[in-house]
PDB file as gemmi writes it, atoms N, CA and C in Angstrom:
CRYST1    1.000    1.000    1.000  90.00  90.00  90.00 P 1                      
ATOM      1  N   UNK A   1      97.100 138.793  18.224  1.00  0.00           N  
ATOM      2  CA  UNK A   1      95.802 139.392  18.447  1.00  0.00           C  
ATOM      3  C   UNK A   1      94.721 138.321  18.255  1.00  0.00           C  
ATOM      4  N   UNK A   2      93.769 138.310  19.162  1.00  0.00           N  
ATOM      5  CA  UNK A   2      92.653 137.368  19.084  1.00  0.00           C  
ATOM      6  C   UNK A   2      91.419 138.141  18.629  1.00  0.00           C  
ATOM      7  N   UNK A   3      90.663 137.536  17.729  1.00  0.00           N  
ATOM      8  CA  UNK A   3      89.435 138.149  17.236  1.00  0.00           C  
ATOM      9  C   UNK A   3      88.263 137.215  17.485  1.00  0.00           C  
ATOM     10  N   UNK A   4      87.113 137.813  17.809  1.00  0.00           N  
ATOM     11  CA  UNK A   4      85.896 137.033  18.018  1.00  0.00           C  
ATOM     12  C   UNK A   4      84.693 137.869  17.616  1.00  0.00           C  
ATOM     13  N   UNK A   5      83.608 137.186  17.328  1.00  0.00           N  
ATOM     14  CA  UNK A   5      82.359 137.868  17.019  1.00  0.00           C  
ATOM     15  C   UNK A   5      81.429 137.660  18.207  1.00  0.00           C  
ATOM     16  N   UNK A   6      80.948 138.765  18.748  1.00  0.00           N  
ATOM     17  CA  UNK A   6      80.058 138.712  19.906  1.00  0.00           C  
ATOM     18  C   UNK A   6      78.730 138.066  19.505  1.00  0.00           C  
ATOM     19  N   UNK A   7      78.231 137.157  20.343  1.00  0.00           N  
ATOM     20  CA  UNK A   7      76.973 136.457  20.057  1.00  0.00           C  
ATOM     21  C   UNK A   7      75.869 136.834  21.035  1.00  0.00           C  
ATOM     22  N   UNK A   8      76.085 137.901  21.803  1.00  0.00           N  
ATOM     23  CA  UNK A   8      75.104 138.296  22.817  1.00  0.00           C  
ATOM     24  C   UNK A   8      73.861 138.920  22.189  1.00  0.00           C  
ATOM     25  N   UNK A   9      74.038 139.701  21.145  1.00  0.00           N  
ATOM     26  CA  UNK A   9      72.892 140.339  20.488  1.00  0.00           C  
ATOM     27  C   UNK A   9      73.054 140.230  18.973  1.00  0.00           C  
ATOM     28  N   UNK A  10      72.052 140.613  18.211  1.00  0.00           N  
ATOM     29  CA  UNK A  10      72.118 140.473  16.748  1.00  0.00           C  
ATOM     30  C   UNK A  10      73.163 141.344  16.048  1.00  0.00           C  
ATOM     31  N   UNK A  11      73.743 142.329  16.734  1.00  0.00           N  
ATOM     32  CA  UNK A  11      74.729 143.212  16.093  1.00  0.00           C  
ATOM     33  C   UNK A  11      75.964 142.453  15.632  1.00  0.00           C  
ATOM     34  N   UNK A  12      76.410 141.475  16.406  1.00  0.00           N  
ATOM     35  CA  UNK A  12      77.578 140.684  16.026  1.00  0.00           C  
ATOM     36  C   UNK A  12      78.850 141.501  15.933  1.00  0.00           C  
ATOM     37  N   UNK A  13      79.143 142.265  16.984  1.00  0.00           N  
ATOM     38  CA  UNK A  13      80.348 143.108  16.987  1.00  0.00           C  
ATOM     39  C   UNK A  13      81.608 142.264  16.809  1.00  0.00           C  
ATOM     40  N   UNK A  14      82.558 142.793  16.055  1.00  0.00           N  
ATOM     41  CA  UNK A  14      83.857 142.145  15.863  1.00  0.00           C  
ATOM     42  C   UNK A  14      84.790 142.659  16.952  1.00  0.00           C  
ATOM     43  N   UNK A  15      85.033 141.812  17.928  1.00  0.00           N  
ATOM     44  CA  UNK A  15      85.819 142.189  19.097  1.00  0.00           C  
ATOM     45  C   UNK A  15      87.254 141.703  18.916  1.00  0.00           C  
ATOM     46  N   UNK A  16      88.185 142.556  19.304  1.00  0.00           N  
ATOM     47  CA  UNK A  16      89.605 142.212  19.215  1.00  0.00           C  
ATOM     48  C   UNK A  16      90.233 142.317  20.592  1.00  0.00           C  
ATOM     49  N   UNK A  17      91.156 141.391  20.869  1.00  0.00           N  
ATOM     50  CA  UNK A  17      91.924 141.421  22.109  1.00  0.00           C  
ATOM     51  C   UNK A  17      93.395 141.427  21.718  1.00  0.00           C  
ATOM     52  N   UNK A  18      94.120 142.472  22.123  1.00  0.00           N  
ATOM     53  CA  UNK A  18      95.526 142.550  21.739  1.00  0.00           C  
ATOM     54  C   UNK A  18      96.411 141.754  22.704  1.00  0.00           C  
ATOM     55  N   UNK A  19      97.706 141.789  22.453  1.00  0.00           N  
ATOM     56  CA  UNK A  19      98.675 141.009  23.239  1.00  0.00           C  
ATOM     57  C   UNK A  19      98.699 141.419  24.708  1.00  0.00           C  
ATOM     58  N   UNK A  20      98.285 142.642  25.009  1.00  0.00           N  
ATOM     59  CA  UNK A  20      98.272 143.140  26.388  1.00  0.00           C  
ATOM     60  C   UNK A  20      96.936 142.889  27.083  1.00  0.00           C  
ATOM     61  N   UNK A  21      95.997 142.235  26.389  1.00  0.00           N  
ATOM     62  CA  UNK A  21      94.686 141.937  26.962  1.00  0.00           C  
ATOM     63  C   UNK A  21      93.696 143.073  26.847  1.00  0.00           C  
ATOM     64  N   UNK A  22      94.016 144.078  26.045  1.00  0.00           N  
ATOM     65  CA  UNK A  22      93.103 145.203  25.840  1.00  0.00           C  
ATOM     66  C   UNK A  22      92.015 144.779  24.853  1.00  0.00           C  
ATOM     67  N   UNK A  23      90.766 144.952  25.278  1.00  0.00           N  
ATOM     68  CA  UNK A  23      89.614 144.532  24.473  1.00  0.00           C  
ATOM     69  C   UNK A  23      89.044 145.747  23.749  1.00  0.00           C  
ATOM     70  N   UNK A  24      88.797 145.604  22.436  1.00  0.00           N  
ATOM     71  CA  UNK A  24      88.208 146.695  21.655  1.00  0.00           C  
ATOM     72  C   UNK A  24      87.219 146.123  20.646  1.00  0.00           C  
ATOM     73  N   UNK A  25      86.394 147.011  20.089  1.00  0.00           N  
ATOM     74  CA  UNK A  25      85.456 146.608  19.044  1.00  0.00           C  
ATOM     75  C   UNK A  25      84.051 146.335  19.541  1.00  0.00           C  
ATOM     76  N   UNK A  26      83.833 146.280  20.825  1.00  0.00           N  
ATOM     77  CA  UNK A  26      82.489 146.056  21.364  1.00  0.00           C  
ATOM     78  C   UNK A  26      81.749 147.393  21.413  1.00  0.00           C  
ATOM     79  N   UNK A  27      80.421 147.344  21.335  1.00  0.00           N  
ATOM     80  CA  UNK A  27      79.652 148.591  21.357  1.00  0.00           C  
ATOM     81  C   UNK A  27      78.746 148.700  22.579  1.00  0.00           C  
ATOM     82  N   UNK A  28      78.758 147.683  23.436  1.00  0.00           N  
ATOM     83  CA  UNK A  28      77.948 147.772  24.650  1.00  0.00           C  
ATOM     84  C   UNK A  28      78.634 147.019  25.796  1.00  0.00           C  
ATOM     85  N   UNK A  29      78.119 147.242  26.984  1.00  0.00           N  
ATOM     86  CA  UNK A  29      78.679 146.612  28.182  1.00  0.00           C  
ATOM     87  C   UNK A  29      78.599 145.085  28.098  1.00  0.00           C  
ATOM     88  N   UNK A  30      77.520 144.584  27.510  1.00  0.00           N  
ATOM     89  CA  UNK A  30      77.365 143.128  27.385  1.00  0.00           C  
ATOM     90  C   UNK A  30      78.421 142.527  26.472  1.00  0.00           C  
ATOM     91  N   UNK A  31      78.838 143.268  25.458  1.00  0.00           N  
ATOM     92  CA  UNK A  31      79.893 142.801  24.567  1.00  0.00           C  
ATOM     93  C   UNK A  31      81.224 142.689  25.281  1.00  0.00           C  
ATOM     94  N   UNK A  32      81.518 143.660  26.122  1.00  0.00           N  
ATOM     95  CA  UNK A  32      82.747 143.616  26.916  1.00  0.00           C  
ATOM     96  C   UNK A  32      82.708 142.419  27.866  1.00  0.00           C  
ATOM     97  N   UNK A  33      81.583 142.225  28.529  1.00  0.00           N  
ATOM     98  CA  UNK A  33      81.432 141.097  29.452  1.00  0.00           C  
ATOM     99  C   UNK A  33      81.560 139.763  28.709  1.00  0.00           C  
ATOM    100  N   UNK A  34      80.963 139.674  27.524  1.00  0.00           N  
ATOM    101  CA  UNK A  34      81.073 138.463  26.710  1.00  0.00           C  
ATOM    102  C   UNK A  34      82.531 138.157  26.401  1.00  0.00           C  
ATOM    103  N   UNK A  35      83.268 139.178  25.960  1.00  0.00           N  
ATOM    104  CA  UNK A  35      84.671 138.978  25.594  1.00  0.00           C  
ATOM    105  C   UNK A  35      85.496 138.534  26.803  1.00  0.00           C  
ATOM    106  N   UNK A  36      85.273 139.161  27.948  1.00  0.00           N  
ATOM    107  CA  UNK A  36      86.006 138.789  29.156  1.00  0.00           C  
ATOM    108  C   UNK A  36      85.719 137.335  29.543  1.00  0.00           C  
ATOM    109  N   UNK A  37      84.442 136.955  29.492  1.00  0.00           N  
ATOM    110  CA  UNK A  37      84.063 135.573  29.823  1.00  0.00           C  
ATOM    111  C   UNK A  37      84.608 134.583  28.802  1.00  0.00           C  
ATOM    112  N   UNK A  38      84.595 134.966  27.550  1.00  0.00           N  
ATOM    113  CA  UNK A  38      85.073 134.084  26.484  1.00  0.00           C  
ATOM    114  C   UNK A  38      86.574 133.813  26.634  1.00  0.00           C  
ATOM    115  N   UNK A  39      87.292 134.779  27.148  1.00  0.00           N  
ATOM    116  CA  UNK A  39      88.732 134.620  27.345  1.00  0.00           C  
ATOM    117  C   UNK A  39      89.060 133.790  28.582  1.00  0.00           C  
ATOM    118  N   UNK A  40      88.237 133.885  29.623  1.00  0.00           N  
ATOM    119  CA  UNK A  40      88.549 133.208  30.884  1.00  0.00           C  
ATOM    120  C   UNK A  40      87.813 131.884  31.071  1.00  0.00           C  
ATOM    121  N   UNK A  41      86.519 131.864  30.777  1.00  0.00           N  
ATOM    122  CA  UNK A  41      85.723 130.648  30.986  1.00  0.00           C  
ATOM    123  C   UNK A  41      84.539 130.649  30.024  1.00  0.00           C  
ATOM    124  N   UNK A  42      84.747 130.250  28.774  1.00  0.00           N  
ATOM    125  CA  UNK A  42      83.655 130.281  27.803  1.00  0.00           C  
ATOM    126  C   UNK A  42      82.530 129.317  28.181  1.00  0.00           C  
ATOM    127  N   UNK A  43      81.290 129.787  28.014  1.00  0.00           N  
ATOM    128  CA  UNK A  43      80.111 128.983  28.340  1.00  0.00           C  
ATOM    129  C   UNK A  43      79.117 129.053  27.194  1.00  0.00           C  
ATOM    130  N   UNK A  44      78.295 128.015  27.108  1.00  0.00           N  
ATOM    131  CA  UNK A  44      77.284 127.956  26.064  1.00  0.00           C  
ATOM    132  C   UNK A  44      76.003 127.329  26.606  1.00  0.00           C  
ATOM    133  N   UNK A  45      74.899 127.608  25.914  1.00  0.00           N  
ATOM    134  CA  UNK A  45      73.615 126.973  26.168  1.00  0.00           C  
ATOM    135  C   UNK A  45      73.530 125.758  25.251  1.00  0.00           C  
ATOM    136  N   UNK A  46      72.888 124.698  25.712  1.00  0.00           N  
ATOM    137  CA  UNK A  46      72.706 123.501  24.875  1.00  0.00           C  
ATOM    138  C   UNK A  46      71.221 123.304  24.623  1.00  0.00           C  
ATOM    139  N   UNK A  47      70.839 123.113  23.386  1.00  0.00           N  
ATOM    140  CA  UNK A  47      69.480 122.724  23.004  1.00  0.00           C  
ATOM    141  C   UNK A  47      69.601 121.489  22.136  1.00  0.00           C  
ATOM    142  N   UNK A  48      68.860 120.445  22.495  1.00  0.00           N  
ATOM    143  CA  UNK A  48      68.948 119.181  21.765  1.00  0.00           C  
ATOM    144  C   UNK A  48      67.663 118.398  22.018  1.00  0.00           C  
ATOM    145  N   UNK A  49      67.688 117.100  21.752  1.00  0.00           N  
ATOM    146  CA  UNK A  49      66.555 116.232  22.056  1.00  0.00           C  
ATOM    147  C   UNK A  49      67.054 114.997  22.790  1.00  0.00           C  
ATOM    148  N   UNK A  50      66.133 114.373  23.545  1.00  0.00           N  
ATOM    149  CA  UNK A  50      66.419 113.096  24.194  1.00  0.00           C  
ATOM    150  C   UNK A  50      65.357 112.101  23.754  1.00  0.00           C  
ATOM    151  N   UNK A  51      65.643 110.826  23.947  1.00  0.00           N  
ATOM    152  CA  UNK A  51      64.692 109.779  23.566  1.00  0.00           C  
ATOM    153  C   UNK A  51      63.435 109.907  24.415  1.00  0.00           C  
ATOM    154  N   UNK A  52      62.296 109.631  23.783  1.00  0.00           N  
ATOM    155  CA  UNK A  52      61.001 109.770  24.439  1.00  0.00           C  
ATOM    156  C   UNK A  52      60.154 108.535  24.167  1.00  0.00           C  
ATOM    157  N   UNK A  53      59.537 108.015  25.213  1.00  0.00           N  
ATOM    158  CA  UNK A  53      58.572 106.924  25.071  1.00  0.00           C  
ATOM    159  C   UNK A  53      57.194 107.568  25.104  1.00  0.00           C  
ATOM    160  N   UNK A  54      56.548 107.575  23.954  1.00  0.00           N  
ATOM    161  CA  UNK A  54      55.258 108.234  23.799  1.00  0.00           C  
ATOM    162  C   UNK A  54      54.513 107.579  22.647  1.00  0.00           C  
ATOM    163  N   UNK A  55      53.201 107.745  22.620  1.00  0.00           N  
ATOM    164  CA  UNK A  55      52.398 107.184  21.532  1.00  0.00           C  
ATOM    165  C   UNK A  55      52.589 107.943  20.224  1.00  0.00           C  
ATOM    166  N   UNK A  56      52.932 109.232  20.314  1.00  0.00           N  
ATOM    167  CA  UNK A  56      53.004 110.058  19.114  1.00  0.00           C  
ATOM    168  C   UNK A  56      54.419 110.439  18.684  1.00  0.00           C  
ATOM    169  N   UNK A  57      55.313 110.693  19.636  1.00  0.00           N  
ATOM    170  CA  UNK A  57      56.639 111.206  19.298  1.00  0.00           C  
ATOM    171  C   UNK A  57      57.736 110.302  19.844  1.00  0.00           C  
ATOM    172  N   UNK A  58      58.922 110.418  19.260  1.00  0.00           N  
ATOM    173  CA  UNK A  58      60.060 109.608  19.716  1.00  0.00           C  
ATOM    174  C   UNK A  58      61.170 110.449  20.336  1.00  0.00           C  
ATOM    175  N   UNK A  59      61.089 111.785  20.225  1.00  0.00           N  
ATOM    176  CA  UNK A  59      62.117 112.673  20.769  1.00  0.00           C  
ATOM    177  C   UNK A  59      61.456 113.807  21.551  1.00  0.00           C  
ATOM    178  N   UNK A  60      62.116 114.213  22.641  1.00  0.00           N  
ATOM    179  CA  UNK A  60      61.662 115.324  23.462  1.00  0.00           C  
ATOM    180  C   UNK A  60      62.685 116.453  23.368  1.00  0.00           C  
ATOM    181  N   UNK A  61      62.266 117.655  22.967  1.00  0.00           N  
ATOM    182  CA  UNK A  61      63.216 118.770  22.934  1.00  0.00           C  
ATOM    183  C   UNK A  61      63.553 119.228  24.355  1.00  0.00           C  
ATOM    184  N   UNK A  62      64.839 119.454  24.589  1.00  0.00           N  
ATOM    185  CA  UNK A  62      65.318 119.894  25.898  1.00  0.00           C  
ATOM    186  C   UNK A  62      66.357 120.999  25.718  1.00  0.00           C  
ATOM    187  N   UNK A  63      66.621 121.719  26.801  1.00  0.00           N  
ATOM    188  CA  UNK A  63      67.639 122.753  26.803  1.00  0.00           C  
ATOM    189  C   UNK A  63      68.215 122.882  28.203  1.00  0.00           C  
ATOM    190  N   UNK A  64      69.309 123.595  28.309  1.00  0.00           N  
ATOM    191  CA  UNK A  64      69.856 123.892  29.628  1.00  0.00           C  
ATOM    192  C   UNK A  64      69.152 125.137  30.155  1.00  0.00           C  
ATOM    193  N   UNK A  65      69.009 125.224  31.479  1.00  0.00           N  
ATOM    194  CA  UNK A  65      68.381 126.415  32.057  1.00  0.00           C  
ATOM    195  C   UNK A  65      69.429 127.463  32.434  1.00  0.00           C  
ATOM    196  N   UNK A  66      70.584 127.355  31.826  1.00  0.00           N  
ATOM    197  CA  UNK A  66      71.686 128.295  32.008  1.00  0.00           C  
ATOM    198  C   UNK A  66      72.829 127.854  31.113  1.00  0.00           C  
ATOM    199  N   UNK A  67      73.907 128.580  31.158  1.00  0.00           N  
ATOM    200  CA  UNK A  67      75.065 128.249  30.328  1.00  0.00           C  
ATOM    201  C   UNK A  67      75.985 127.271  31.049  1.00  0.00           C  
ATOM    202  N   UNK A  68      76.533 126.320  30.295  1.00  0.00           N  
ATOM    203  CA  UNK A  68      77.468 125.330  30.843  1.00  0.00           C  
ATOM    204  C   UNK A  68      78.863 125.600  30.296  1.00  0.00           C  
ATOM    205  N   UNK A  69      79.903 125.199  31.016  1.00  0.00           N  
ATOM    206  CA  UNK A  69      81.257 125.390  30.499  1.00  0.00           C  
ATOM    207  C   UNK A  69      81.410 124.711  29.131  1.00  0.00           C  
ATOM    208  N   UNK A  70      82.013 125.435  28.215  1.00  0.00           N  
ATOM    209  CA  UNK A  70      82.157 124.952  26.839  1.00  0.00           C  
ATOM    210  C   UNK A  70      82.867 123.605  26.768  1.00  0.00           C  
ATOM    211  N   UNK A  71      83.837 123.384  27.654  1.00  0.00           N  
ATOM    212  CA  UNK A  71      84.594 122.128  27.614  1.00  0.00           C  
ATOM    213  C   UNK A  71      83.772 120.922  28.054  1.00  0.00           C  
ATOM    214  N   UNK A  72      82.581 121.141  28.641  1.00  0.00           N  
ATOM    215  CA  UNK A  72      81.733 120.024  29.086  1.00  0.00           C  
ATOM    216  C   UNK A  72      80.634 119.669  28.084  1.00  0.00           C  
ATOM    217  N   UNK A  73      80.531 120.405  26.993  1.00  0.00           N  
ATOM    218  CA  UNK A  73      79.429 120.204  26.044  1.00  0.00           C  
ATOM    219  C   UNK A  73      79.398 118.780  25.505  1.00  0.00           C  
ATOM    220  N   UNK A  74      80.524 118.252  25.037  1.00  0.00           N  
ATOM    221  CA  UNK A  74      80.512 116.913  24.446  1.00  0.00           C  
ATOM    222  C   UNK A  74      80.199 115.846  25.492  1.00  0.00           C  
ATOM    223  N   UNK A  75      80.678 116.019  26.698  1.00  0.00           N  
ATOM    224  CA  UNK A  75      80.384 115.073  27.777  1.00  0.00           C  
ATOM    225  C   UNK A  75      78.893 115.103  28.134  1.00  0.00           C  
ATOM    226  N   UNK A  76      78.306 116.293  28.156  1.00  0.00           N  
ATOM    227  CA  UNK A  76      76.872 116.424  28.425  1.00  0.00           C  
ATOM    228  C   UNK A  76      76.065 115.794  27.297  1.00  0.00           C  
ATOM    229  N   UNK A  77      76.467 116.037  26.059  1.00  0.00           N  
ATOM    230  CA  UNK A  77      75.753 115.455  24.922  1.00  0.00           C  
ATOM    231  C   UNK A  77      75.818 113.926  24.949  1.00  0.00           C  
ATOM    232  N   UNK A  78      76.952 113.385  25.343  1.00  0.00           N  
ATOM    233  CA  UNK A  78      77.085 111.935  25.468  1.00  0.00           C  
ATOM    234  C   UNK A  78      76.130 111.403  26.541  1.00  0.00           C  
ATOM    235  N   UNK A  79      76.044 112.091  27.662  1.00  0.00           N  
ATOM    236  CA  UNK A  79      75.126 111.704  28.735  1.00  0.00           C  
ATOM    237  C   UNK A  79      73.680 111.763  28.240  1.00  0.00           C  
ATOM    238  N   UNK A  80      73.321 112.843  27.540  1.00  0.00           N  
ATOM    239  CA  UNK A  80      71.949 113.012  27.048  1.00  0.00           C  
ATOM    240  C   UNK A  80      71.584 111.974  25.993  1.00  0.00           C  
ATOM    241  N   UNK A  81      72.564 111.455  25.295  1.00  0.00           N  
ATOM    242  CA  UNK A  81      72.315 110.418  24.306  1.00  0.00           C  
ATOM    243  C   UNK A  81      71.754 109.148  24.945  1.00  0.00           C  
ATOM    244  N   UNK A  82      71.998 108.973  26.256  1.00  0.00           N  
ATOM    245  CA  UNK A  82      71.525 107.779  26.964  1.00  0.00           C  
ATOM    246  C   UNK A  82      70.289 108.031  27.815  1.00  0.00           C  
ATOM    247  N   UNK A  83      69.766 109.239  27.794  1.00  0.00           N  
ATOM    248  CA  UNK A  83      68.582 109.587  28.587  1.00  0.00           C  
ATOM    249  C   UNK A  83      67.325 109.163  27.838  1.00  0.00           C  
ATOM    250  N   UNK A  84      66.419 108.494  28.557  1.00  0.00           N  
ATOM    251  CA  UNK A  84      65.121 108.108  28.000  1.00  0.00           C  
ATOM    252  C   UNK A  84      64.046 108.627  28.948  1.00  0.00           C  
ATOM    253  N   UNK A  85      63.082 109.354  28.412  1.00  0.00           N  
ATOM    254  CA  UNK A  85      62.006 109.952  29.195  1.00  0.00           C  
ATOM    255  C   UNK A  85      60.693 109.329  28.757  1.00  0.00           C  
ATOM    256  N   UNK A  86      59.814 109.090  29.728  1.00  0.00           N  
ATOM    257  CA  UNK A  86      58.506 108.530  29.411  1.00  0.00           C  
ATOM    258  C   UNK A  86      57.440 109.611  29.573  1.00  0.00           C  
ATOM    259  N   UNK A  87      56.564 109.725  28.573  1.00  0.00           N  
ATOM    260  CA  UNK A  87      55.456 110.679  28.633  1.00  0.00           C  
ATOM    261  C   UNK A  87      54.490 110.232  29.730  1.00  0.00           C  
ATOM    262  N   UNK A  88      53.802 111.155  30.382  1.00  0.00           N  
ATOM    263  CA  UNK A  88      53.683 112.582  30.087  1.00  0.00           C  
ATOM    264  C   UNK A  88      54.850 113.395  30.649  1.00  0.00           C  
ATOM    265  N   UNK A  89      55.137 114.490  29.947  1.00  0.00           N  
ATOM    266  CA  UNK A  89      56.180 115.434  30.343  1.00  0.00           C  
ATOM    267  C   UNK A  89      55.606 116.833  30.181  1.00  0.00           C  
ATOM    268  N   UNK A  90      55.878 117.687  31.141  1.00  0.00           N  
ATOM    269  CA  UNK A  90      55.405 119.068  31.064  1.00  0.00           C  
ATOM    270  C   UNK A  90      56.538 120.017  30.703  1.00  0.00           C  
ATOM    271  N   UNK A  91      56.169 121.119  30.087  1.00  0.00           N  
ATOM    272  CA  UNK A  91      57.114 122.176  29.774  1.00  0.00           C  
ATOM    273  C   UNK A  91      57.850 122.580  31.044  1.00  0.00           C  
ATOM    274  N   UNK A  92      59.151 122.685  30.977  1.00  0.00           N  
ATOM    275  CA  UNK A  92      60.050 123.069  32.075  1.00  0.00           C  
ATOM    276  C   UNK A  92      60.284 121.985  33.117  1.00  0.00           C  
ATOM    277  N   UNK A  93      59.775 120.767  32.902  1.00  0.00           N  
ATOM    278  CA  UNK A  93      60.130 119.671  33.812  1.00  0.00           C  
ATOM    279  C   UNK A  93      61.637 119.459  33.765  1.00  0.00           C  
ATOM    280  N   UNK A  94      62.225 119.167  34.919  1.00  0.00           N  
ATOM    281  CA  UNK A  94      63.656 118.887  34.960  1.00  0.00           C  
ATOM    282  C   UNK A  94      63.876 117.457  34.497  1.00  0.00           C  
ATOM    283  N   UNK A  95      64.677 117.296  33.472  1.00  0.00           N  
ATOM    284  CA  UNK A  95      64.978 115.983  32.904  1.00  0.00           C  
ATOM    285  C   UNK A  95      66.258 115.432  33.527  1.00  0.00           C  
ATOM    286  N   UNK A  96      67.283 116.274  33.661  1.00  0.00           N  
ATOM    287  CA  UNK A  96      68.528 115.909  34.351  1.00  0.00           C  
ATOM    288  C   UNK A  96      68.867 117.063  35.286  1.00  0.00           C  
ATOM    289  N   UNK A  97      68.902 116.789  36.578  1.00  0.00           N  
ATOM    290  CA  UNK A  97      69.207 117.823  37.564  1.00  0.00           C  
ATOM    291  C   UNK A  97      70.718 117.940  37.744  1.00  0.00           C  
ATOM    292  N   UNK A  98      71.208 119.167  37.831  1.00  0.00           N  
ATOM    293  CA  UNK A  98      72.622 119.444  38.116  1.00  0.00           C  
ATOM    294  C   UNK A  98      73.543 118.618  37.208  1.00  0.00           C  
ATOM    295  N   UNK A  99      73.356 118.760  35.920  1.00  0.00           N  
ATOM    296  CA  UNK A  99      74.095 117.943  34.957  1.00  0.00           C  
ATOM    297  C   UNK A  99      75.609 118.093  35.150  1.00  0.00           C  
ATOM    298  N   UNK A 100      76.276 116.984  35.380  1.00  0.00           N  
ATOM    299  CA  UNK A 100      77.729 116.899  35.569  1.00  0.00           C  
ATOM    300  C   UNK A 100      78.255 117.885  36.606  1.00  0.00           C  
ATOM    301  N   UNK A 101      77.448 118.154  37.631  1.00  0.00           N  
ATOM    302  CA  UNK A 101      77.888 119.028  38.718  1.00  0.00           C  
ATOM    303  C   UNK A 101      78.025 120.487  38.336  1.00  0.00           C  
ATOM    304  N   UNK A 102      77.329 120.931  37.307  1.00  0.00           N  
ATOM    305  CA  UNK A 102      77.446 122.308  36.827  1.00  0.00           C  
ATOM    306  C   UNK A 102      76.447 123.260  37.490  1.00  0.00           C  
ATOM    307  N   UNK A 103      75.543 122.741  38.314  1.00  0.00           N  
ATOM    308  CA  UNK A 103      74.432 123.511  38.897  1.00  0.00           C  
ATOM    309  C   UNK A 103      73.458 123.999  37.834  1.00  0.00           C  
ATOM    310  N   UNK A 104      73.474 123.362  36.684  1.00  0.00           N  
ATOM    311  CA  UNK A 104      72.561 123.663  35.585  1.00  0.00           C  
ATOM    312  C   UNK A 104      71.730 122.411  35.325  1.00  0.00           C  
ATOM    313  N   UNK A 105      70.434 122.618  35.090  1.00  0.00           N  
ATOM    314  CA  UNK A 105      69.528 121.506  34.823  1.00  0.00           C  
ATOM    315  C   UNK A 105      69.214 121.419  33.330  1.00  0.00           C  
ATOM    316  N   UNK A 106      68.911 120.203  32.889  1.00  0.00           N  
ATOM    317  CA  UNK A 106      68.373 119.984  31.544  1.00  0.00           C  
ATOM    318  C   UNK A 106      66.860 119.963  31.714  1.00  0.00           C  
ATOM    319  N   UNK A 107      66.162 120.824  30.980  1.00  0.00           N  
ATOM    320  CA  UNK A 107      64.711 120.939  31.140  1.00  0.00           C  
ATOM    321  C   UNK A 107      63.986 120.680  29.821  1.00  0.00           C  
ATOM    322  N   UNK A 108      62.736 120.221  29.941  1.00  0.00           N  
ATOM    323  CA  UNK A 108      61.902 119.986  28.760  1.00  0.00           C  
ATOM    324  C   UNK A 108      61.441 121.321  28.183  1.00  0.00           C  
ATOM    325  N   UNK A 109      61.384 121.404  26.871  1.00  0.00           N  
ATOM    326  CA  UNK A 109      60.920 122.632  26.231  1.00  0.00           C  
ATOM    327  C   UNK A 109      59.598 122.425  25.488  1.00  0.00           C  
ATOM    328  N   UNK A 110      58.935 121.326  25.854  1.00  0.00           N  
ATOM    329  CA  UNK A 110      57.637 121.043  25.250  1.00  0.00           C  
ATOM    330  C   UNK A 110      56.838 120.144  26.191  1.00  0.00           C  
ATOM    331  N   UNK A 111      55.534 120.308  26.191  1.00  0.00           N  
ATOM    332  CA  UNK A 111      54.641 119.421  26.933  1.00  0.00           C  
ATOM    333  C   UNK A 111      54.235 118.274  26.023  1.00  0.00           C  
ATOM    334  N   UNK A 112      54.373 117.057  26.507  1.00  0.00           N  
ATOM    335  CA  UNK A 112      53.935 115.862  25.782  1.00  0.00           C  
ATOM    336  C   UNK A 112      52.962 115.141  26.703  1.00  0.00           C  
ATOM    337  N   UNK A 113      51.706 115.047  26.291  1.00  0.00           N  
ATOM    338  CA  UNK A 113      50.686 114.480  27.180  1.00  0.00           C  
ATOM    339  C   UNK A 113      50.669 112.973  27.210  1.00  0.00           C  
ATOM    340  N   UNK A 114      50.946 112.332  26.087  1.00  0.00           N  
ATOM    341  CA  UNK A 114      50.942 110.856  26.089  1.00  0.00           C  
ATOM    342  C   UNK A 114      52.008 110.271  25.208  1.00  0.00           C  
TER     343      UNK A 114                                                      
END                                                                             
């Protein structure tokens, strides 16, 4: 039996999947969908920082504009470790387009004017 805690909402339902693939313990449709996705193709959102050339700050907060396959997280983080952005940067500017062919972009989560 596989057990997981749903992370879709604050309830944190304890979901169980038995040997026959029967899913139980969820309290909403989103919990069932989460469990199904977690079993077949787990995905996560990434929030981190990249290097920034600016007069005031040295790091720019960024995030993915969607979920990326869980197995690509470390490869994406390695790529982002080498990204350098020069100010000015606007909120939601695309920093890395289509990161590693995932159709997901890395976007800025803060405006930096200089």
